[in-house]
C-alpha positions as CSV (number, residue, x, y, z in Angstrom):
1,X,-13.8,48.5,15.2
2,X,-15.8,46.1,13.1
3,X,-17.8,48.8,11.2
4,X,-15.5,49.0,8.1
5,X,-15.5,45.2,7.8
6,X,-19.3,45.0,8.2
7,X,-19.9,47.8,5.6
8,X,-17.5,46.1,3.2
9,X,-19.7,42.9,3.4
10,X,-22.8,44.9,2.4
11,X,-24.2,45.7,-1.1
12,X,-26.4,48.5,0.3
13,X,-26.7,50.2,3.7
14,X,-30.2,50.6,5.0
15,X,-30.7,53.3,7.6
16,X,-34.1,53.0,9.2
17,X,-33.7,55.4,12.1
18,X,-36.6,57.8,12.7
19,X,-34.6,60.4,14.7
20,X,-30.9,61.0,14.4
21,X,-28.5,63.6,13.3
22,X,-26.0,62.7,10.6
23,X,-25.3,59.1,11.5
24,X,-21.7,58.2,11.1
25,X,-22.6,55.1,9.2
26,X,-24.1,57.0,6.3
27,X,-20.8,58.8,5.2
28,X,-18.9,55.6,6.2
29,X,-21.0,53.5,3.8
30,X,-20.8,56.1,1.0
31,X,-17.0,56.4,1.5
32,X,-16.7,52.7,0.7
33,X,-18.8,53.0,-2.4
34,X,-22.0,51.6,-0.9
35,X,-25.3,53.3,-1.8
36,X,-27.7,54.1,1.0
37,X,-31.5,53.7,1.5
38,X,-32.7,55.8,4.4
39,X,-35.7,57.4,5.9
40,X,-35.7,61.1,5.1
41,X,-34.7,62.3,8.5
42,X,-32.4,65.0,9.8
43,X,-28.8,64.4,8.8
44,X,-29.6,61.7,6.2
45,X,-30.5,64.4,3.6
46,X,-27.1,65.9,3.9
47,X,-25.4,63.0,2.1
48,X,-28.2,60.8,0.6
49,X,-29.6,62.2,-2.7
50,X,-32.3,60.3,-4.6
51,X,-30.9,58.4,-7.6
52,X,-27.4,60.0,-7.0
53,X,-26.0,58.4,-3.8
54,X,-29.0,56.3,-2.8
55,X,-32.7,56.8,-1.9
56,X,-34.6,58.7,0.7
57,X,-38.1,57.6,1.6
58,X,-40.6,59.2,3.9
59,X,-40.2,58.2,7.6
60,X,-42.1,55.1,8.5
61,X,-42.8,54.2,4.9
62,X,-41.7,50.6,5.1
63,X,-43.1,49.8,1.6
64,X,-41.1,52.6,0.2
65,X,-37.9,51.5,2.0
66,X,-38.5,47.9,0.7
67,X,-39.1,49.1,-2.9
68,X,-35.9,51.3,-2.9
69,X,-33.9,48.4,-1.4
70,X,-35.3,46.0,-4.0
71,X,-34.5,48.4,-6.8
72,X,-30.8,48.5,-5.7
73,X,-30.5,44.8,-5.0
74,X,-31.8,44.0,-8.4
75,X,-29.5,46.2,-10.3
76,X,-25.8,45.8,-9.8
77,X,-24.9,48.6,-12.2
78,X,-27.2,51.1,-10.4
79,X,-25.5,50.1,-7.1
80,X,-22.1,50.7,-8.6
81,X,-23.1,54.1,-10.1
82,X,-24.7,55.4,-6.9
83,X,-21.9,54.0,-4.7
84,X,-19.2,55.7,-6.9
85,X,-21.1,59.0,-6.7
86,X,-21.4,58.7,-3.0
87,X,-17.7,58.1,-2.7
88,X,-17.0,61.2,-4.8
89,X,-19.4,63.2,-2.6
90,X,-18.2,62.3,0.8
91,X,-14.5,62.0,0.2
92,X,-13.8,65.7,0.2
93,X,-16.5,66.5,2.8
94,X,-15.2,64.1,5.5
95,X,-11.5,64.0,5.0
96,X,-9.8,64.2,8.4
97,X,-7.6,67.1,7.3
98,X,-10.6,69.1,6.2
99,X,-12.4,68.5,9.4
100,X,-9.4,69.5,11.5
101,X,-9.1,72.7,9.5
102,X,-12.8,73.5,10.0
103,X,-12.5,72.9,13.8
104,X,-9.4,75.0,14.0
105,X,-11.1,77.8,12.0
106,X,-14.1,77.7,14.3
107,X,-11.8,77.9,17.4
108,X,-10.0,80.9,15.8
109,X,-13.3,82.6,15.1
110,X,-14.7,82.0,18.6
111,X,-11.4,83.1,20.2
112,X,-11.3,86.3,18.1
113,X,-14.9,87.1,18.9
114,X,-14.3,86.5,22.6
115,X,-11.2,88.7,22.6
116,X,-13.0,91.5,20.9
117,X,-15.8,91.5,23.5
118,X,-13.2,91.8,26.3
119,X,-11.2,94.5,24.7
């Protein structure tokens, strides 16, 4: 996959989708220390926090998206700070081991509930 290489070449990830769950590119960018500018839609607000990991702007607000991007591109220290905070946020949330544990726990819960209904 080229995604890690492409993200590594970026200073900021811009996510301009109007309808999407938690796009994989958002935590991927944050995990590599890249801040995110995104429209405030669905899953984006799970990992993008204003002036913490990036900026959320109202959907279809191209001027707001441009302003937030300009703010980050013009301030390397701000990019580094938000990128570092994004990495700290998503690292524990999206570790493979944690995700496997959560899926296994969900299966256990579902199987326990199903067995109780039968019994």
